[in-house]
GUPAMAR-946882 format. One record per atom (N, C-alpha, C): residue in one letter; x, y, z. Coordinates in pm, whole numbers, plus 50000, padded with zeros to 5 digits. Layout:
# GUPAMAR-946882
AXYZ
...
***
This chain:
# GUPAMAR-946882
M500554988850045
M499904997349996
M500875014550003
I500155021649955
I500915034049923
I501285041450087
T502645044350070
T502585051550223
T503375061750247
T503315070150145
T504505082350116
T503695092750174
K504605099450259
K504245116250315
K504025125550216
E504685122550098
E504785134250006
E503145139149985
N503215153349925
N502185156749904
N501515153249734
R500625146749743
R499895145049626
R499065159149524
V500005162649434
V499315174749378
V499055170249208
T499375160449164
T498805158849014
T497725150149023
R496765151948939
R495665141848933
R496055134548783
F495545123148801
F495155117048665
F494075109648615
S493285112648493
S492105110648479
S491995100548355
I491365087748342
I491405078348257
I489845072148246
R489785070948132
R488435065548078
R488345050648095
A487445042048149
A486915030148112
A485785026948094
T485665012448032
T484185010848032
T483445004348186
N482405002448184
N481924997548304
N482634986248372
R482594979948294
R483174962548323
R484634961348382
Q485274973148302
Q487044975548361
Q486874982648479
K486084991048506
K485594998648622
K485254988348749
E484314979848722
E483934971848822
E484944959948864
M485754955548761
M487104946148816
M487994953548862
I488404964148856
I489544972448911
I488594973449057
S487584976949057
S486884980349201
S487074970049286
R486434956049235
R486264944749285
R488074939149347
A489034943749246
A490474940349318
A490904951349395
A490274962649375
A490864972649501
A490414968149640
Q489234962049631
Q488514957949755
Q489234947549822
R489524939349741
R490174925749796
R491594930649832
S492034940649778
S493284944649817
S493474952349950
N492294954749965
N491874963950104
N492844980050057
M492414983449922
M492714997049899
M491565005249825
T491795020349825
T490915024949697
T491065020749574
I490275026049482
I490385023249350
I491615032249318
S492195044049360
S492955051949351
S494125046449381
E494345044249508
E495505037449554
E495705021549483
F494915016849450
F495145005749365
F495745008749208
V495105016449162
V495515018849002
V496965027149029
L497275031249121
L498245039649146
L499485029149165
E499435022149261
E500205011949313
E500525002049174
N499194995549148
N500094987548992
N500574994048905
S500255008048852
S500875012748764
S502265014548768
L502715019848905
L503935021348940
L504615007848962
D503994996848973
D504684984148987
D505034979948839
A504174983848729
A504344981848598
A505424990748537
A505195003648559
A506345013648542
A507675009248576
R508055004748712
R509194999448758
R509824985948684
A508864979248644
A509274966048602
A509724970648419
L508934977748355
L510004980948266
L511174990448246
E511264997348380
E512495007048368
E513644995548412
L513154983948475
L514354974648479
L514404968648370
D513524964548314
D513734959348190
D514624965548084
N514524979848103
N515274986447975
N516544989948054
A517014985748185
A518154989348248
A519334982648176
H520524989448190
H522084985948139
H522834985748245
F523834975848219
F525044980948305
F526424982848216
V527024991748275
V528244999148208
V529334988648283
V530064979348207
V531264972148296
V532474977948192
S533574974048266
S535064974348189
S534984963848084
R535914963447999
R535954952647916
R536404941447978
E537524943948086
E537844934848160
E537124924648244
D536234931548297
D535184924948343
D533754917148254
Y533954925548138
Y532814917648036
Y533404905847992
E534794903147969
E535684892947905
E535604883748033
A535614885348171
A535724878448282
A534164872348291
F532944877648275
F531834874048292
F531484864748151
L531974867748059
L532014855647929
L532494843747940
K534034847048007
K534534832348055
K533554825448152
K533264830648234
K532214822348369
K530924816748251
L530684824048192
L529164817748119
L529684804947989
D530914806147960
D531484794847871
D531844782147940
E531994784748096
E532484770248155
E531264763348180
P531514747348198
P530384739348241
P529844743748378
P528524740148387
P527964745748501
P528364734848603
R528624739248753
R529304733248844
R527804725448888
T528504710148957
T527594701248995
T527094705949179
I525844708649218
I525494710749327
I524644699849384
P525194690049444
P524644678249514
P523264681749534
A522934689749683
A521814693649716
A520874701349602
L521274704749495
L520384708349413
L519924697449310
R520884689849311
R520534677349234
R519474666549264
Q519724666349407
Q518794657549505
Q517544665649481
L517484679749513
L515804683749532
L515334682449379
M515794685049255
M515164682249130
M514944668149112
S515524659249160
S515074647649135
S514244637849249
D513944645949381
D512914639649465
D511344642349363
P510454634749402
P508794637049343
P508514650449436
T507684656049364
T506674665149402
T505494661649427
S504744670149500
S503134666749491
S502324667549378
I502894668649254
I502114669349167
I502544659149054
D503514653249091
D504244640849025
D502924630649024
V502694623648905
V501924613648899
V502534600248861
P502304592448946
P502974575648915
P502614570348763
N503194567748681
N503134559948565
N502344547448585
N501004543848544
N500364530648545
N500434523048437
***
């Protein structure tokens, strides 16, 4: 939920169908938020995700070469992980 103490001075106005507004209203209620809080919080989440998807890192050639070398190495075996991945799960169905 939004917990900022910053003054909110900018307004957004969006158009939606009745069906869209009802769906958003139900989701906001289930999230214990007002419609405004719900729309703002979820819009910010989507904006953050897009920003992260478009982020890039600047590294030295030396670091980049070391990174590529690590990618080319064969994966190391982690016994606990191998065991975890070979144990049956609750969705495994026995073959009959």
